[in-house]
C-alpha positions as CSV (number, residue, x, y, z in Angstrom):
1,M,0.0,0.0,0.0
2,S,1.1,3.5,-0.7
3,R,-0.3,6.9,-0.3
4,K,-1.0,8.6,-3.6
5,F,-1.0,12.2,-4.7
6,V,-4.5,13.7,-4.8
7,V,-4.9,15.7,-8.1
8,Q,-6.5,19.2,-7.8
9,T,-9.0,21.2,-9.8
10,G,-7.7,22.0,-13.3
11,D,-6.4,18.4,-13.9
12,P,-8.4,17.1,-16.8
13,V,-8.8,13.6,-15.3
14,L,-11.3,15.1,-12.8
15,R,-13.6,15.9,-15.8
16,E,-13.4,12.5,-17.4
17,K,-16.2,10.0,-17.5
18,C,-14.5,7.0,-16.0
19,A,-14.4,3.5,-17.5
20,E,-16.0,0.5,-15.9
21,V,-13.7,-2.0,-14.2
22,K,-13.7,-5.3,-16.2
23,A,-10.9,-7.2,-14.3
24,F,-11.2,-8.1,-10.6
25,N,-7.6,-8.8,-10.0
26,S,-4.5,-8.0,-7.9
27,E,-4.2,-4.6,-9.8
28,L,-7.7,-3.6,-8.6
29,A,-6.8,-4.8,-5.1
30,S,-3.6,-2.8,-5.0
31,L,-5.6,0.3,-6.3
32,L,-8.1,-0.1,-3.5
33,N,-5.5,-0.5,-0.9
34,D,-3.7,2.6,-2.1
35,M,-7.0,4.5,-2.1
36,K,-7.7,3.4,1.4
37,E,-4.3,4.6,2.7
38,T,-4.7,7.9,0.8
39,V,-8.2,8.7,2.1
40,R,-7.2,8.0,5.7
41,A,-3.9,9.9,5.4
42,E,-5.9,12.9,4.0
43,E,-8.6,12.5,6.6
44,G,-11.4,12.5,4.0
45,A,-14.7,10.9,3.9
46,G,-14.2,9.4,0.5
47,L,-12.0,9.2,-2.5
48,A,-12.7,8.3,-6.1
49,A,-10.0,6.8,-8.4
50,P,-9.9,9.9,-10.7
51,Q,-8.8,12.0,-7.7
52,I,-5.5,10.0,-7.8
53,G,-5.2,10.2,-11.6
54,I,-6.9,6.9,-12.6
55,P,-10.1,7.2,-14.6
56,L,-11.8,4.1,-13.4
57,R,-15.3,3.6,-11.7
58,V,-13.8,2.9,-8.2
59,V,-14.5,4.8,-4.9
60,V,-13.9,4.3,-1.3
61,I,-15.9,5.9,1.4
62,D,-14.8,6.0,5.0
63,V,-17.6,7.4,7.3
64,E,-19.1,6.7,10.7
65,E,-21.1,3.8,9.1
66,G,-17.9,2.1,8.1
67,Y,-15.4,1.7,5.3
68,Y,-16.8,0.8,1.8
69,E,-15.0,-0.1,-1.4
70,M,-17.3,0.3,-4.3
71,V,-16.4,-0.8,-7.8
72,N,-18.7,0.1,-10.7
73,P,-21.3,1.8,-8.3
74,V,-24.7,2.9,-9.5
75,I,-27.3,4.9,-7.5
76,V,-30.6,3.1,-8.2
77,S,-32.9,5.4,-6.2
78,T,-33.0,8.5,-4.1
79,K,-35.4,9.9,-1.6
80,G,-35.7,13.3,0.1
81,E,-33.5,16.3,0.1
82,Q,-30.7,17.7,2.4
83,K,-28.8,20.9,2.1
84,G,-25.4,21.2,3.6
85,P,-21.7,22.0,3.3
86,E,-19.3,20.0,1.2
87,G,-15.6,20.0,0.7
88,C,-13.3,17.8,-1.5
89,L,-9.8,16.6,-1.3
90,S,-9.4,17.8,-4.9
91,V,-10.6,21.3,-4.1
92,K,-8.3,22.4,-1.2
93,G,-9.2,25.5,0.8
94,K,-12.9,25.7,-0.3
95,Q,-16.3,24.5,0.8
96,G,-19.7,24.9,-0.6
97,T,-23.4,24.4,0.0
98,V,-24.9,21.6,-2.0
99,V,-28.4,20.0,-2.1
100,R,-28.2,16.2,-2.1
101,P,-30.8,13.4,-1.5
102,S,-31.3,12.5,2.1
103,R,-31.4,8.8,1.2
104,V,-29.8,6.9,-1.6
105,K,-29.8,3.2,-2.6
106,A,-26.8,1.9,-4.5
107,E,-25.5,-1.2,-6.1
108,Y,-21.9,-2.0,-6.6
109,R,-19.3,-4.7,-6.7
110,D,-16.5,-5.4,-4.2
111,R,-12.9,-6.1,-5.1
112,F,-13.7,-9.7,-5.8
113,G,-16.5,-8.8,-8.2
114,R,-19.4,-9.8,-5.7
115,K,-22.6,-7.8,-6.0
116,H,-23.7,-5.6,-3.0
117,K,-26.6,-3.2,-2.2
118,L,-26.6,-0.5,0.3
119,T,-28.9,2.2,1.6
120,A,-27.2,5.3,2.9
121,D,-28.9,8.2,4.9
122,G,-27.7,11.6,5.9
123,F,-24.0,12.4,5.6
124,F,-23.3,8.8,4.3
125,A,-25.7,9.5,1.4
126,R,-24.0,12.8,0.8
127,A,-20.6,11.0,0.6
128,V,-22.0,8.4,-1.8
129,C,-23.4,11.0,-4.2
130,H,-20.3,13.2,-4.0
131,E,-18.0,10.2,-4.8
132,L,-20.0,8.8,-7.6
133,D,-20.3,12.2,-9.3
134,H,-16.5,12.1,-9.6
135,L,-16.9,9.1,-11.7
136,D,-18.8,11.3,-14.3
137,G,-16.5,14.2,-14.1
138,I,-18.7,16.3,-11.8
139,L,-17.3,18.3,-8.9
140,Y,-19.3,19.5,-6.0
141,T,-18.4,23.0,-7.1
142,D,-20.5,22.5,-10.2
143,L,-23.6,22.0,-7.9
144,A,-22.9,24.3,-5.1
145,S,-25.2,27.3,-4.5
146,E,-22.4,29.1,-2.8
147,L,-18.6,28.7,-2.5
148,Y,-16.6,29.9,0.4
149,D,-12.9,29.8,1.5
150,I,-12.0,27.7,4.6
151,P,-9.2,29.2,6.7
152,P,-6.0,27.0,6.8
153,E,-5.5,25.1,10.0
154,D,-2.6,26.1,12.3
């Protein structure tokens, strides 16, 4: 496992529609391991493969509900609405106010190709939506009703 560099806005990979994963092999496992190390080192809630320069449909989410590895994820239904702050490891120093569903149901595969379903509420739903948007080249800044600077930590 190794921590990877998180690309920042302006890098064209962040605007790509990512390719589906076809091979569930040691390369995918290595990518997922690196993403886990990176999201934890960066103290993020999630990370999508394009954020480390790899245009594949792979995300990891690390929230209170647990750690999730999602390969070829798809949101199959949404419910409700929540409005709140979002930030992004690829948009350092900024936050914005974004409207997201309050509940999402998603389907995905794990690192071995096994199918899974999940229901996410609240912040977990926000994280799922945010990370899956990355797979289609969408950044939260595209959806934000307002953007603001966050002061650097001492």
